[in-house]
C-alpha positions as CSV (number, residue, x, y, z in Angstrom):
1,X,111.1,57.5,95.4
2,X,109.0,56.9,98.4
3,X,108.9,60.7,98.9
4,X,107.4,61.3,95.4
5,X,105.0,58.3,96.1
6,X,103.9,59.6,99.5
7,X,103.5,63.3,97.9
8,X,101.2,62.0,95.1
9,X,99.2,60.0,97.4
10,X,98.7,63.0,99.5
11,X,98.1,65.2,96.4
12,X,95.2,62.5,95.3
13,X,93.9,62.2,98.9
14,X,93.6,65.8,99.0
15,X,91.8,66.0,95.4
16,X,89.3,63.3,96.8
17,X,88.8,65.0,100.0
18,X,87.9,68.0,98.0
19,X,85.6,66.5,95.7
20,X,83.9,64.6,98.6
21,X,83.3,68.1,100.1
22,X,81.9,69.6,97.0
23,X,79.5,66.8,96.7
24,X,78.2,66.9,100.2
25,X,77.8,70.8,100.0
26,X,75.6,70.2,96.8
27,X,73.7,67.9,98.3
28,X,73.3,69.7,101.5
29,X,71.9,72.5,99.5
30,X,69.4,70.4,97.3
31,X,67.9,69.0,100.7
32,X,68.0,72.3,102.4
33,X,66.0,73.8,99.4
34,X,63.7,70.6,99.6
35,X,63.0,70.7,103.0
36,X,62.7,74.4,103.0
37,X,60.2,74.1,100.2
38,X,58.2,71.1,102.0
39,X,57.6,73.5,105.1
40,X,56.7,76.4,103.1
41,X,54.2,74.4,101.4
42,X,52.9,72.7,104.8
43,X,52.8,76.2,106.1
44,X,50.5,77.7,103.7
45,X,48.3,74.4,103.2
46,X,47.5,74.5,107.2
47,X,47.0,78.3,107.1
48,X,44.4,78.5,104.2
49,X,42.5,75.0,105.5
50,X,42.3,76.1,108.8
51,X,41.2,79.9,108.2
52,X,37.6,80.0,106.3
53,X,38.1,83.6,105.5
54,X,41.0,82.7,103.3
55,X,39.7,79.4,102.3
56,X,36.7,81.6,100.9
57,X,38.8,82.9,98.1
58,X,39.5,79.6,96.7
59,X,35.8,78.5,96.5
60,X,32.6,79.8,95.8
61,X,28.9,78.5,96.4
62,X,29.1,77.0,92.8
63,X,32.7,75.7,93.1
64,X,36.4,77.0,92.5
65,X,36.9,80.6,92.3
66,X,38.9,81.9,89.5
67,X,41.7,82.2,92.1
68,X,41.3,78.4,93.1
69,X,41.6,77.6,89.4
70,X,44.7,79.3,89.1
71,X,46.3,77.8,92.3
72,X,45.2,74.7,91.0
73,X,46.8,75.0,87.7
74,X,49.8,77.5,87.8
75,X,52.3,75.2,89.7
76,X,52.9,73.4,86.1
77,X,53.7,76.6,84.4
78,X,56.1,77.3,87.3
79,X,57.9,74.0,86.8
80,X,58.1,74.2,83.2
81,X,59.5,77.8,83.6
82,X,62.2,76.8,85.6
83,X,63.0,73.8,83.4
84,X,63.2,75.5,80.1
85,X,64.2,78.5,81.6
86,X,67.2,77.2,83.5
87,X,69.9,78.8,81.1
88,X,68.6,82.3,80.9
89,X,67.2,82.7,84.7
90,X,69.7,84.1,87.3
91,X,70.0,82.1,90.5
92,X,67.8,84.5,91.9
93,X,65.0,84.5,89.8
94,X,65.1,80.3,90.0
95,X,65.0,80.7,93.9
96,X,62.1,83.2,93.7
97,X,60.2,80.9,91.0
98,X,60.9,78.0,93.5
99,X,59.9,79.6,96.6
100,X,56.7,81.0,94.8
101,X,55.8,77.7,93.3
102,X,55.9,76.1,97.2
103,X,53.9,78.7,98.4
104,X,51.4,78.1,95.7
105,X,51.6,74.3,95.8
106,X,50.7,74.7,99.5
107,X,47.6,76.7,98.9
108,X,46.2,74.1,96.7
109,X,47.4,71.5,99.0
110,X,44.8,73.0,101.3
111,X,41.9,71.4,99.4
112,X,43.7,68.2,100.5
113,X,43.5,69.2,104.1
114,X,39.9,69.8,103.8
115,X,38.7,67.1,102.0
116,X,40.9,64.2,104.2
117,X,40.7,63.5,107.8
118,X,44.1,64.8,109.6
119,X,44.9,61.4,110.6
120,X,45.1,60.1,107.4
121,X,47.2,63.0,106.0
122,X,49.6,62.8,109.1
123,X,50.0,59.2,108.5
124,X,50.6,59.2,104.8
125,X,52.5,62.0,105.1
126,X,55.0,60.1,107.6
127,X,54.7,57.1,105.4
128,X,55.9,58.9,102.5
129,X,59.0,60.4,104.2
130,X,60.1,57.1,105.5
131,X,59.8,55.5,101.9
132,X,61.8,58.6,100.7
133,X,64.3,58.6,103.2
134,X,65.0,54.8,102.5
135,X,65.1,55.2,98.7
136,X,67.3,58.4,98.8
137,X,69.7,56.2,100.9
138,X,69.6,53.5,98.6
139,X,70.0,55.8,95.5
140,X,73.0,57.5,97.0
141,X,74.7,54.3,98.4
142,X,74.2,51.7,95.7
143,X,77.0,51.0,93.0
144,X,74.3,49.7,90.5
145,X,73.8,51.8,87.6
146,X,70.0,53.1,87.7
147,X,69.8,54.5,84.5
148,X,68.1,52.1,82.4
149,X,65.8,51.6,85.4
150,X,65.1,55.5,85.3
151,X,63.7,55.2,81.6
152,X,61.4,52.5,82.6
153,X,60.3,54.5,85.4
154,X,59.8,57.6,83.1
155,X,57.7,55.4,80.7
156,X,56.0,54.5,83.7
157,X,55.4,58.1,84.7
158,X,54.0,59.1,81.2
159,X,51.4,56.3,81.4
160,X,50.1,57.1,84.6
161,X,49.5,60.7,83.3
162,X,47.8,59.3,80.1
163,X,45.7,56.8,82.5
164,X,44.5,59.8,84.7
165,X,43.8,61.7,81.6
166,X,41.4,59.0,80.7
167,X,39.8,58.1,83.9
168,X,39.2,61.8,84.4
169,X,36.2,60.7,81.8
170,X,35.6,57.3,82.8
171,X,35.6,58.0,86.7
172,X,36.7,54.3,87.2
173,X,37.1,53.5,90.9
174,X,39.0,50.3,89.9
175,X,41.5,52.4,87.6
176,X,42.0,55.1,90.1
177,X,43.3,52.4,92.6
178,X,45.3,50.7,90.0
179,X,47.1,54.0,89.2
180,X,47.5,54.9,92.6
181,X,49.2,51.7,93.3
182,X,51.4,52.2,90.3
183,X,51.9,55.5,91.3
184,X,53.5,54.7,94.6
185,X,56.0,52.2,93.0
186,X,56.9,54.6,90.2
187,X,57.6,57.7,92.6
188,X,59.6,55.3,95.0
189,X,61.8,54.0,92.3
190,X,62.0,57.4,91.2
191,X,63.6,58.8,94.1
192,X,66.2,56.3,93.9
193,X,67.2,57.1,90.3
194,X,67.0,61.0,90.8
195,X,69.2,60.8,93.8
196,X,71.7,58.7,91.8
197,X,71.5,61.3,89.0
198,X,72.5,64.3,91.5
199,X,75.2,62.2,92.8
200,X,76.4,62.1,89.3
201,X,75.8,65.8,89.1
202,X,77.6,66.6,92.1
203,X,81.0,64.6,90.7
204,X,80.6,66.5,87.3
205,X,80.4,69.7,89.1
206,X,84.0,69.2,90.8
207,X,85.4,67.6,87.4
208,X,84.0,70.3,85.0
209,X,84.6,73.2,87.6
210,X,81.3,74.4,87.1
211,X,80.6,78.0,87.8
212,X,79.0,78.9,91.1
213,X,75.8,80.5,89.5
214,X,75.2,77.2,87.9
215,X,75.7,75.2,90.6
216,X,73.2,77.3,92.7
217,X,70.7,76.6,90.0
218,X,71.4,72.9,89.7
219,X,70.8,72.8,93.7
220,X,67.5,74.4,93.2
221,X,66.2,72.4,90.3
222,X,67.7,69.3,92.1
223,X,65.3,70.0,95.3
224,X,62.8,70.8,92.9
225,X,63.1,67.1,91.2
226,X,62.9,65.5,94.8
227,X,60.2,67.8,96.0
228,X,58.0,66.4,93.3
229,X,59.0,62.6,94.1
230,X,58.0,63.3,97.7
231,X,55.1,65.4,96.7
232,X,53.7,62.7,94.3
233,X,54.4,59.5,96.4
234,X,52.6,61.4,99.4
235,X,49.3,62.4,97.0
236,X,49.4,58.3,95.7
237,X,49.5,57.2,99.2
238,X,46.6,59.4,100.0
239,X,44.5,58.2,97.3
240,X,45.2,54.8,98.4
241,X,44.8,54.8,102.1
242,X,43.4,58.3,102.8
243,X,40.0,58.7,104.5
244,X,37.8,61.7,103.5
245,X,36.4,63.7,105.7
């Protein structure tokens, strides 16, 4: 009896260890893709903002060039394509889209580096990194279910988008400040919620025996989600505290 119990305990421990290993591997891939995308975006942002010849492709004496317009609005198309094409796209196609998205986003961020002082950008980026790291840790370690909290934040995100659209016509500085303040709170909370959601996905991968190709695509989509959380948190902080050049 003792031997049987010991054997059963060992098997259970091995299963726990295997599940933990799968979870760690999944999260490692998610954050590897996320940090790689951030690094790529940073390189392209610095490259275009510091090179006048490249930056001139994005602007004209009358305003933004056609290429500049594409750079500003095409990232939305990439996100939608990756989200709705998840089932049909191969892991290689998903990876290529994510890399292209990060590069084009970086080019779009060159406008930010030109508009704001380098001190403001670095300070807000560092603040976003600290806040993101703290909330990601909380989302991973907390035992509290954040599902209902996530629904509230999602509604808040929709409210922010609507308010930003309205303020595009009103051009109210007070409303812009309020949007940015709420945006910081929303994307800070979404970071914890999304990390917890990815933790559940990692557990489901082991339990359901998800195919390797799907796991690779899930890790890219997870990286995209956290990338968006971080970038939007950074942009909201910059809108609040950034000093224009």
